[in-house]
N, CA, C and O atoms as CSV, one atom per row, in Angstrom:
chain,resi,resn,atom,element,x,y,z
A,1,MET,N,N,12.533,-2.608,-2.393
A,1,MET,CA,C,13.025,-1.855,-1.238
A,1,MET,C,C,12.888,-2.722,0.005
A,1,MET,O,O,11.804,-3.222,0.305
A,2,ASP,N,N,13.976,-2.897,0.716
A,2,ASP,CA,C,13.971,-3.740,1.900
A,2,ASP,C,C,13.043,-3.214,2.995
A,2,ASP,O,O,12.414,-4.002,3.701
A,3,GLN,N,N,12.952,-1.908,3.142
A,3,GLN,CA,C,12.128,-1.369,4.223
A,3,GLN,C,C,10.637,-1.498,3.928
A,3,GLN,O,O,9.812,-1.149,4.773
A,4,LEU,N,N,10.280,-1.990,2.751
A,4,LEU,CA,C,8.874,-2.182,2.392
A,4,LEU,C,C,8.563,-3.667,2.246
A,4,LEU,O,O,7.913,-4.086,1.288
A,5,ASP,N,N,9.026,-4.443,3.192
A,5,ASP,CA,C,8.865,-5.891,3.107
A,5,ASP,C,C,7.449,-6.364,3.397
A,5,ASP,O,O,7.151,-7.544,3.210
A,6,ARG,N,N,6.576,-5.486,3.843
A,6,ARG,CA,C,5.182,-5.863,4.101
A,6,ARG,C,C,4.292,-5.573,2.901
A,6,ARG,O,O,3.115,-5.933,2.906
A,7,ILE,N,N,4.827,-4.936,1.888
A,7,ILE,CA,C,4.066,-4.597,0.693
A,7,ILE,C,C,4.326,-5.682,-0.353
A,7,ILE,O,O,5.472,-5.946,-0.716
A,8,THR,N,N,3.253,-6.303,-0.829
A,8,THR,CA,C,3.382,-7.391,-1.790
A,8,THR,C,C,2.564,-7.089,-3.037
A,8,THR,O,O,1.566,-6.370,-2.989
A,9,ARG,N,N,3.007,-7.654,-4.148
A,9,ARG,CA,C,2.262,-7.543,-5.406
A,9,ARG,C,C,2.264,-8.913,-6.045
A,9,ARG,O,O,3.314,-9.443,-6.409
A,10,GLN,N,N,1.080,-9.480,-6.179
A,10,GLN,CA,C,0.928,-10.796,-6.782
A,10,GLN,C,C,-0.192,-10.718,-7.815
A,10,GLN,O,O,-1.267,-10.193,-7.524
A,11,PRO,N,N,0.050,-11.235,-9.018
A,11,PRO,CA,C,-0.972,-11.138,-10.070
A,11,PRO,C,C,-2.332,-11.692,-9.658
A,11,PRO,O,O,-3.359,-11.169,-10.091
A,12,GLY,N,N,-2.365,-12.729,-8.839
A,12,GLY,CA,C,-3.633,-13.352,-8.461
A,12,GLY,C,C,-4.318,-12.742,-7.257
A,12,GLY,O,O,-5.376,-13.216,-6.843
A,13,VAL,N,N,-3.735,-11.700,-6.690
A,13,VAL,CA,C,-4.321,-11.068,-5.499
A,13,VAL,C,C,-4.647,-9.614,-5.834
A,13,VAL,O,O,-3.754,-8.812,-6.105
A,14,MET,N,N,-5.912,-9.296,-5.812
A,14,MET,CA,C,-6.403,-7.933,-6.067
A,14,MET,C,C,-5.875,-7.369,-7.392
A,14,MET,O,O,-5.548,-6.186,-7.495
A,15,GLY,N,N,-5.801,-8.228,-8.384
A,15,GLY,CA,C,-5.379,-7.781,-9.719
A,15,GLY,C,C,-3.953,-7.285,-9.795
A,15,GLY,O,O,-3.617,-6.505,-10.686
A,16,GLY,N,N,-3.108,-7.721,-8.880
A,16,GLY,CA,C,-1.708,-7.319,-8.898
A,16,GLY,C,C,-1.423,-5.980,-8.237
A,16,GLY,O,O,-0.297,-5.485,-8.293
A,17,LYS,N,N,-2.431,-5.392,-7.612
A,17,LYS,CA,C,-2.212,-4.123,-6.904
A,17,LYS,C,C,-1.333,-4.364,-5.681
A,17,LYS,O,O,-1.246,-5.482,-5.175
A,18,ALA,N,N,-0.691,-3.311,-5.221
A,18,ALA,CA,C,0.134,-3.396,-4.015
A,18,ALA,C,C,-0.768,-3.657,-2.815
A,18,ALA,O,O,-1.712,-2.910,-2.559
A,19,CYS,N,N,-0.464,-4.727,-2.082
A,19,CYS,CA,C,-1.272,-5.150,-0.941
A,19,CYS,C,C,-0.419,-5.235,0.316
A,19,CYS,O,O,0.809,-5.171,0.264
A,20,ILE,N,N,-1.093,-5.378,1.428
A,20,ILE,CA,C,-0.433,-5.544,2.713
A,20,ILE,C,C,-0.264,-7.032,2.985
A,20,ILE,O,O,-1.251,-7.759,3.095
A,21,ARG,N,N,0.964,-7.485,3.092
A,21,ARG,CA,C,1.321,-8.858,3.452
A,21,ARG,C,C,0.513,-9.925,2.718
A,21,ARG,O,O,0.130,-10.934,3.310
A,22,GLY,N,N,0.255,-9.704,1.437
A,22,GLY,CA,C,-0.448,-10.700,0.643
A,22,GLY,C,C,-1.940,-10.788,0.914
A,22,GLY,O,O,-2.628,-11.614,0.315
A,23,MET,N,N,-2.447,-9.956,1.801
A,23,MET,CA,C,-3.883,-9.955,2.102
A,23,MET,C,C,-4.627,-9.158,1.039
A,23,MET,O,O,-4.018,-8.486,0.206
A,24,ARG,N,N,-5.910,-9.242,1.081
A,24,ARG,CA,C,-6.741,-8.488,0.143
A,24,ARG,C,C,-7.050,-7.091,0.683
A,24,ARG,O,O,-8.189,-6.624,0.652
A,25,VAL,N,N,-6.009,-6.455,1.170
A,25,VAL,CA,C,-6.074,-5.069,1.647
A,25,VAL,C,C,-5.024,-4.304,0.852
A,25,VAL,O,O,-3.826,-4.542,1.001
A,26,THR,N,N,-5.480,-3.387,0.009
A,26,THR,CA,C,-4.539,-2.675,-0.858
A,26,THR,C,C,-3.955,-1.447,-0.171
A,26,THR,O,O,-4.531,-0.883,0.760
A,27,VAL,N,N,-2.795,-1.062,-0.667
A,27,VAL,CA,C,-2.170,0.176,-0.198
A,27,VAL,C,C,-3.120,1.342,-0.451
A,27,VAL,O,O,-3.257,2.231,0.389
A,28,GLY,N,N,-3.774,1.335,-1.608
A,28,GLY,CA,C,-4.715,2.407,-1.932
A,28,GLY,C,C,-5.855,2.522,-0.939
A,28,GLY,O,O,-6.301,3.625,-0.620
A,29,MET,N,N,-6.328,1.383,-0.448
A,29,MET,CA,C,-7.409,1.403,0.539
A,29,MET,C,C,-6.923,2.060,1.828
A,29,MET,O,O,-7.625,2.888,2.408
A,30,VAL,N,N,-5.727,1.693,2.273
A,30,VAL,CA,C,-5.182,2.255,3.514
A,30,VAL,C,C,-4.951,3.756,3.352
A,30,VAL,O,O,-5.336,4.543,4.217
A,31,VAL,N,N,-4.329,4.147,2.258
A,31,VAL,CA,C,-4.059,5.572,2.023
A,31,VAL,C,C,-5.367,6.342,1.883
A,31,VAL,O,O,-5.476,7.472,2.357
A,32,GLY,N,N,-6.345,5.743,1.242
A,32,GLY,CA,C,-7.653,6.383,1.120
A,32,GLY,C,C,-8.306,6.622,2.466
A,32,GLY,O,O,-8.938,7.656,2.679
A,33,GLN,N,N,-8.158,5.672,3.375
A,33,GLN,CA,C,-8.713,5.848,4.725
A,33,GLN,C,C,-8.051,7.029,5.441
A,33,GLN,O,O,-8.723,7.828,6.093
A,34,ILE,N,N,-6.732,7.126,5.311
A,34,ILE,CA,C,-6.019,8.271,5.913
A,34,ILE,C,C,-6.496,9.574,5.270
A,34,ILE,O,O,-6.763,10.558,5.960
A,35,GLY,N,N,-6.599,9.565,3.950
A,35,GLY,CA,C,-7.057,10.754,3.229
A,35,GLY,C,C,-8.470,11.167,3.592
A,35,GLY,O,O,-8.820,12.344,3.509
A,36,ALA,N,N,-9.281,10.201,3.994
A,36,ALA,CA,C,-10.665,10.498,4.396
A,36,ALA,C,C,-10.757,10.992,5.835
A,36,ALA,O,O,-11.848,11.262,6.337
A,37,GLY,N,N,-9.607,11.109,6.496
A,37,GLY,CA,C,-9.607,11.653,7.848
A,37,GLY,C,C,-9.560,10.635,8.964
A,37,GLY,O,O,-9.627,11.003,10.137
A,38,HIS,N,N,-9.444,9.360,8.625
A,38,HIS,CA,C,-9.358,8.325,9.660
A,38,HIS,C,C,-7.945,8.273,10.220
A,38,HIS,O,O,-6.972,8.408,9.479
A,39,SER,N,N,-7.838,8.081,11.502
A,39,SER,CA,C,-6.524,7.976,12.130
A,39,SER,C,C,-6.003,6.549,11.984
A,39,SER,O,O,-6.746,5.635,11.625
A,40,VAL,N,N,-4.724,6.377,12.266
A,40,VAL,CA,C,-4.134,5.040,12.253
A,40,VAL,C,C,-4.873,4.154,13.246
A,40,VAL,O,O,-5.161,2.995,12.949
A,41,ASP,N,N,-5.178,4.685,14.413
A,41,ASP,CA,C,-5.908,3.904,15.418
A,41,ASP,C,C,-7.299,3.509,14.926
A,41,ASP,O,O,-7.767,2.407,15.211
A,42,ASP,N,N,-7.961,4.401,14.191
A,42,ASP,CA,C,-9.265,4.071,13.609
A,42,ASP,C,C,-9.140,2.886,12.656
A,42,ASP,O,O,-9.948,1.959,12.695
A,43,ILE,N,N,-8.128,2.926,11.807
A,43,ILE,CA,C,-7.928,1.858,10.824
A,43,ILE,C,C,-7.617,0.547,11.533
A,43,ILE,O,O,-8.127,-0.503,11.142
A,44,LEU,N,N,-6.795,0.594,12.560
A,44,LEU,CA,C,-6.457,-0.618,13.302
A,44,LEU,C,C,-7.680,-1.209,14.001
A,44,LEU,O,O,-7.791,-2.426,14.149
A,45,THR,N,N,-8.592,-0.344,14.427
A,45,THR,CA,C,-9.834,-0.826,15.045
A,45,THR,C,C,-10.739,-1.470,14.001
A,45,THR,O,O,-11.322,-2.528,14.241
A,46,ASP,N,N,-10.854,-0.821,12.833
A,46,ASP,CA,C,-11.725,-1.321,11.776
A,46,ASP,C,C,-11.171,-2.577,11.096
A,46,ASP,O,O,-11.932,-3.409,10.603
A,47,PHE,N,N,-9.846,-2.706,11.074
A,47,PHE,CA,C,-9.182,-3.829,10.419
A,47,PHE,C,C,-8.203,-4.453,11.411
A,47,PHE,O,O,-6.998,-4.224,11.312
A,48,PRO,N,N,-8.705,-5.236,12.362
A,48,PRO,CA,C,-7.854,-5.741,13.453
A,48,PRO,C,C,-6.733,-6.673,13.011
A,48,PRO,O,O,-5.817,-6.936,13.789
A,49,TYR,N,N,-6.783,-7.175,11.790
A,49,TYR,CA,C,-5.721,-8.037,11.278
A,49,TYR,C,C,-4.544,-7.234,10.732
A,49,TYR,O,O,-3.512,-7.810,10.390
A,50,LEU,N,N,-4.687,-5.913,10.646
A,50,LEU,CA,C,-3.566,-5.054,10.262
A,50,LEU,C,C,-2.759,-4.677,11.496
A,50,LEU,O,O,-3.263,-4.681,12.619
A,51,GLU,N,N,-1.505,-4.354,11.256
A,51,GLU,CA,C,-0.622,-3.881,12.316
A,51,GLU,C,C,-0.180,-2.458,11.982
A,51,GLU,O,O,-0.192,-2.048,10.821
A,52,ARG,N,N,0.203,-1.725,13.000
A,52,ARG,CA,C,0.635,-0.334,12.809
A,52,ARG,C,C,1.727,-0.240,11.731
A,52,ARG,O,O,1.698,0.670,10.903
A,53,GLN,N,N,2.674,-1.165,11.739
A,53,GLN,CA,C,3.756,-1.146,10.764
A,53,GLN,C,C,3.225,-1.341,9.336
A,53,GLN,O,O,3.806,-0.813,8.388
A,54,ASP,N,N,2.137,-2.087,9.176
A,54,ASP,CA,C,1.517,-2.245,7.859
A,54,ASP,C,C,1.083,-0.887,7.310
A,54,ASP,O,O,1.323,-0.569,6.145
A,55,ILE,N,N,0.454,-0.110,8.148
A,55,ILE,CA,C,-0.053,1.197,7.727
A,55,ILE,C,C,1.096,2.145,7.420
A,55,ILE,O,O,1.049,2.878,6.432
A,56,MET,N,N,2.126,2.135,8.258
A,56,MET,CA,C,3.279,3.004,8.025
A,56,MET,C,C,3.975,2.649,6.704
A,56,MET,O,O,4.386,3.533,5.953
A,57,GLN,N,N,4.102,1.353,6.436
A,57,GLN,CA,C,4.731,0.953,5.180
A,57,GLN,C,C,3.851,1.293,3.982
A,57,GLN,O,O,4.367,1.649,2.922
A,58,ALA,N,N,2.555,1.192,4.129
A,58,ALA,CA,C,1.660,1.577,3.038
A,58,ALA,C,C,1.833,3.052,2.701
A,58,ALA,O,O,1.856,3.429,1.529
A,59,LEU,N,N,1.952,3.875,3.717
A,59,LEU,CA,C,2.159,5.306,3.487
A,59,LEU,C,C,3.514,5.578,2.844
A,59,LEU,O,O,3.618,6.408,1.942
A,60,ARG,N,N,4.558,4.879,3.306
A,60,ARG,CA,C,5.883,5.042,2.696
A,60,ARG,C,C,5.879,4.577,1.245
A,60,ARG,O,O,6.487,5.215,0.385
A,61,TYR,N,N,5.196,3.470,0.968
A,61,TYR,CA,C,5.108,2.962,-0.398
A,61,TYR,C,C,4.401,3.981,-1.294
A,61,TYR,O,O,4.861,4.264,-2.400
A,62,ALA,N,N,3.294,4.525,-0.818
A,62,ALA,CA,C,2.548,5.511,-1.601
A,62,ALA,C,C,3.399,6.751,-1.873
A,62,ALA,O,O,3.365,7.297,-2.975
A,63,ALA,N,N,4.148,7.189,-0.890
A,63,ALA,CA,C,5.025,8.353,-1.073
A,63,ALA,C,C,6.114,8.048,-2.096
A,63,ALA,O,O,6.425,8.878,-2.951
A,64,TRP,N,N,6.693,6.846,-2.003
A,64,TRP,CA,C,7.723,6.440,-2.949
A,64,TRP,C,C,7.165,6.396,-4.364
A,64,TRP,O,O,7.804,6.875,-5.301
A,65,ARG,N,N,5.963,5.816,-4.527
A,65,ARG,CA,C,5.356,5.732,-5.859
A,65,ARG,C,C,5.005,7.118,-6.400
A,65,ARG,O,O,5.091,7.354,-7.605
A,66,ALA,N,N,4.614,8.027,-5.520
A,66,ALA,CA,C,4.281,9.380,-5.964
A,66,ALA,C,C,5.524,10.101,-6.482
A,66,ALA,O,O,5.424,10.927,-7.390
A,67,ASP,N,N,6.686,9.801,-5.920
A,67,ASP,CA,C,7.926,10.420,-6.369
A,67,ASP,C,C,8.556,9.709,-7.558
A,67,ASP,O,O,9.379,10.283,-8.271
A,68,GLU,N,N,8.162,8.450,-7.767
A,68,GLU,CA,C,8.728,7.672,-8.848
A,68,GLU,C,C,8.260,8.230,-10.186
A,68,GLU,O,O,7.112,8.651,-10.333
A,69,ARG,N,N,9.146,8.225,-11.133
A,69,ARG,CA,C,8.815,8.735,-12.456
A,69,ARG,C,C,8.901,7.579,-13.447
A,69,ARG,O,O,9.915,6.887,-13.530
A,70,GLU,N,N,7.833,7.386,-14.185
A,70,GLU,CA,C,7.832,6.350,-15.192
A,70,GLU,C,C,8.121,6.979,-16.548
A,70,GLU,O,O,7.527,7.990,-16.922
A,71,VAL,N,N,9.027,6.372,-17.261
A,71,VAL,CA,C,9.399,6.859,-18.572
A,71,VAL,C,C,9.036,5.787,-19.594
A,71,VAL,O,O,9.499,4.650,-19.503
A,72,GLU,N,N,8.212,6.152,-20.559
A,72,GLU,CA,C,7.856,5.204,-21.594
A,72,GLU,C,C,8.940,5.195,-22.655
A,72,GLU,O,O,9.396,6.242,-23.114
A,73,LEU,N,N,9.337,4.008,-23.029
A,73,LEU,CA,C,10.343,3.863,-24.068
A,73,LEU,C,C,9.665,3.645,-25.406
A,73,LEU,O,O,8.719,2.865,-25.521
A,74,ALA,N,N,10.155,4.334,-26.403
A,74,ALA,CA,C,9.602,4.163,-27.745
A,74,ALA,C,C,10.130,2.867,-28.334
A,74,ALA,O,O,11.332,2.602,-28.305
A,75,LEU,N,N,9.226,2.069,-28.864
A,75,LEU,CA,C,9.625,0.816,-29.501
A,75,LEU,C,C,9.950,1.094,-30.962
A,75,LEU,O,O,9.167,1.717,-31.679
A,76,THR,N,N,11.087,0.637,-31.378
A,76,THR,CA,C,11.466,0.875,-32.785
A,76,THR,C,C,11.618,-0.423,-33.523
A,76,THR,O,O,11.932,-0.423,-34.714
């Protein structure tokens, strides 16, 4: 997705989890902070190397993944 250009997945970074701009900050960590009641401004203060757009894209990515449906194919 073009609008999620800040979300990266690399096998050698955080076990291939979705990260912010190749850093060792996962989408799950950002979403977890929001879920724990921290505001975007709180996260930006705690992680000054993140940008507001990083957090917004992490939330959009998480929403997209929550709506995505994985279908397992039977191997014959």
